[in-house]
NUDO-661724 format. One record per residue (C-alpha): x negated, y negated, z negated. Coordinates in steps of 0.05 Angstrom, whole numbers, plus 5000, padded with zeros to 4 digits. Layout:
<nodes>
XYZ ...
</nodes>
This chain:
<nodes>
846878288486 850377968431 857578018432 862877488407 864978068360 858878088320 858677378312 865277278276 863577878232 856877428217 861676858191 859976348244 853176268297 847076548264 840276198276 833076388276 828375828263 821475848292 815575378264 809075418304 802474918298 796175048343 790975108286 790475058204 787674368217 793974108248 797874468190 796573928142 798373298182 804572898179 810473118218 807173708250 806474148198 809774828185 813374558125 815673968153 818874298215 822174788164 824974238125 827473918197 830974568224 833874698156 837774098152 838674148230 842274748220 846274468156 849273938209 850974418252 853774958208 849275478228 847676088183 839576138179 839076928199 831476948212 825376558204 818376538239 812776158224 806276248260 799475938272 797976038346 797075698419 802375588455 800375828520 800576468504 804576988493 800377398450 803577118379 805977658336 812077248306 814177058375 814077698394 816977928332 823077348345 823977678419 825278338393 830378198342 833977748394 834078398433 836478708371 842478228371 839877928297 842277168319 845176808370 841676178370 834375998365 832275348334 824975058345 821974348322 820274208386 821374528456 813174508459 813474998397 816675548436 811875438496 806575078524 805575588582 809175958638 807376618611 811376538535 816776108577 817276748626 818377208569 823276858529 827676608587 827977318605 831477558534 835576878534 839477088598 839377678588 842277628516 845876968529 841076658466 841675928459 836475448449 836374868401 830574348390 830773858328 826773268359 828573378430 833673628487 832674258519 835474328592 834875128602 834874968676 828574568670 825674918607 821075358651 819274788695 817374368634 813974968605 809775008673 808374318665 805574338596 801274808619 797774348667 797973788625 793274248576 789474498633 788773748651 786073578580 781374168570 777873948643 777073298617 774973458549 769573968585 767073448632 766672908576 762573508538 757973618597 756872908603 754272848535 749673458541 746873198604 744272568556 741873038512 747372938455 750973618427 757973628444 760174148400 761074198320 757874888316 750474938332 745475378306 742375558229 736675128221 738774458253 744073908236 747373388275 743572698278 748272048278 746071978353 748572708361 741572948372 739573578338 735373478273 731674048229 733774298162 726574478142 730274968093 733175358141 727975298194 723175618148 728076208138 726976228214 720576278219 720276818163 724577228215 720977168271 714177428231 718677968195 720778158260 713978178301 709178128249 711478638207 714179108251 721579028212 727779158249 734578708236 737479108183 731179148147 730378358154 737178268132 736978738069 730478338049 733977638059 739077848026 735678167965 732077547957 738177057953 736876718010 742676268030 746276468094 748876148158 756675948137 756176148068 756476928083 756577378022 750277728052 745377698111 748078238174 743578528218 747878248277 746377548251 738677698255 739577958327 742477308345 737076848319 732277258351 735177118419 737476268409 733375968462 734375378419 728375628375 724075548428 726574868457 732274868494 739474998467 743875098533 751174878538 756375078588 754175858587 760876058577 767275898608 773875958569 779876108610 787176158582 791176768602 797677178589 793277598543 789576968508 783676658520 779076948559 770576818559 766676868624 759676848644 758476158679 752476168737 745376008705 744275388744 750975108715 747875088643 745874428615 739574428574 739574038514 732473918482 731374278403 726174128359 722174748367 721775248313 717575778336 711775838388 712876148455 707476818445 712476928381 718576818421 717277308479 713877878427 720377868398 724477868464 719778558479 720378838412 728478768411 727679098483 724179678454 728679798392 735379728432 734780448447 729280718407 731280498330 733281008280 739580608266 741480688338 740581508348 743181778281 749681948328 749182098396 752481668440 752581858518 754081248545 751480748490 748980098529 751780228589 759680048594 764079428579 770579188571 773479068641 777978548607 772978128565 766578278595 764978448529 759579078511 763179648487 759779858426 758780488382 761480738319 762781268277 767281468208 767882148165 773981688133 781481638161 786681238144 794481498145 800381098125 805681478079 811681228043 809380568064 802880618031 795880668067 791781268044 784581348065 781482148063 775182488086 774882938147 769583468162 768583218227 764382548251 769182128288 765581758342 768181128379 766980628432 769579888404 770179268445 765778788416 769678228443 775578368407 772578618343 767178008330 769677468380 778277488369 779277658439 785777958448 784578328502 786179078493 792079388452 787279818409 779979608397 777180328407 777380898441 774781578423 768481708439 768682488473 774882198514 770381708554 764282018553 768682598582 771782148642 764781778660 761982458663 766582898703 765682278750 759182298764 759183038775 764282988829 760182498857 753682838861 756883538872 759983218936 754982958972 760282789029 762582188982 755981948997 755181979063 761181629074 758581069032 751380969068 755981109144 759780489118 753680089101 749880369156 755880219211 753879759267 757979059272 762678909321 764679649338 758279939356 755779359410 748879289365 744679609421 748179189471 747478579434 740078719430 739578869504 743678219527 739577749482 732478059519 735877939593 737877229570 730977049546 727777289600 732076979644 730976219608 723176419609 724176459685 727575709685 722175489645 716275799693 720775419755 721074799730 713374789713 712375039794 717074459821 712773989785 706674219807 709474229882 711873509868 718973639875 721073319803 717772819761 713672849691 718972529660 724373049695 719773609670 719673359602 728473339603 728474079622 723674279584 726474039516 733674359540 730274989557 726575059500 732474929455 736075459490 730275949481 729275799403 736276009398 736576619433 729276849399 732776699336 738977139358 734777679379 731077739317 737777799278 739778329325 732878689312 732878619230 740578869233 738679439272 732779659230 736379489165 741179989187 735280469206 733180379136 740680579104 741081249149 734181339124 736081219051 742481579061 738582229082 733782259023 739482078973 743982628993 738283118991 737682918915 744782868910 745483628927 738883878882 741283478829 747883748834 745584438824 742984248757 747683828716 751284418676 744984578650 742383828626 742583678552 746083138522 739082748528 738182888597 745182748613 744082088583 738081898623 741582138690 747481588674 742381138655 738881218718 744681268767 750580738734 749180028758 756379898708 761280158679 767879848655 773380128618 780779738621 786279618574 789480268601 783280618585 782080768663 774780758672 771380418736 764580618759 758680298796 753280748826 745980588837 741581078853 734580848860 731181288913 723681268877 727181548814 731881938845 725682258882 722282388818 728382668783 730683158836 723383398834 722083308915 714583188936 711382478930 710382569011 717782559025 718981928991 721681339043 716980759044 
</nodes>
């Protein structure tokens, strides 16, 4: 906490000025640019007799606390570097609950004052106003999203960033840029007809001086791969495939269900046959290309970042960097260092973890040890199978079936009795029809319930049988794990791992899925033992 003595020693109240804009474009607008904010804050400090002890300025969204200068300001406040924070408007400091909470924690603990040039800040309601600001932002985004989806449903392009090869017409419908479209056709032709991989295609286009998307220096193999996967080139561009959500750690991207996507018709640049051949070739090259096999990675294409959902890619390096005397130095190392890196953090700017890289040896060891633990302890699999096969309602499945059969038999006897009464003349045809309608409804309900009970019993029996085969496979496979080569271990993981994720604390979560047909083959069981 900054004491009054330190304030007097500093020659009066010490102030920190904080300026922020949400985007580079906003920085050019009058009265919102950083330069305008700083000028107004400096004048305010002069009027108030405040000594400017620190300055902070940045471009970033106000609903997140993941702003480097904002965090540096909070750290300096804890160190007692200043007594007052001056901003242009209160929403420059925070437009959300997360940064407001972080700011209030420091302000209250270290008795820091906050002043704004253009409005008045009431510390009692600051957190509430920040929360309201967050709600306003969310409502604005929701309205903007609804407007964009409406435009997309009308066949118009609701965004400014569209695939290479097209431009937006006056009515916001796609138009072909023929020079770029010819490049797209060449890319597919080289990839499909000439058998060239993405790196080779990129190298050839670069050597020929073909203009790149967004005026990049050269063509990159990732650009080629993305071109090969865009549905727009076969006639449909999809809007709304992802949902972006503001969180404490920044903007996160989540997949939307496919039935929520909106298809916008685009002029076709490649025929359907070429498109399908490209997808098939891409699948084959994904694991077989020499580019992917120069350095072995046990978890290649198998693990994702739990925070943002992007794949953890592979990279290796022999060159390391170190800082000495405030300068960065690079040097060569004898051993190749392998890493897994988060594509979301590296390529999309998602701030989902502290570091984008994790050493490959560390991650691979954790995953493999966990798989070994499961396979070498079949009791773990047995427990999972028993949980799946456990009858509902405390083991009453058999009783439910028996009761449903008795009820069905009783209602069928009621129907027979009604028919006998009609035949004997004791009830009329109208009365018989009325009773039979009621009886038929009950019969249909009971038959459906009986079918459901029997299907449940059958499924439970199949799960128990499946469990027996999997446990047998686990015993045999577990005995062989220590002698497997790297490639054999990778095959086992590709078979077993339905999903693997790693969170920001580098904790690994595995989802195992054991297809019984493949398990029987790998374990060396006789074909006759394979369940049907």
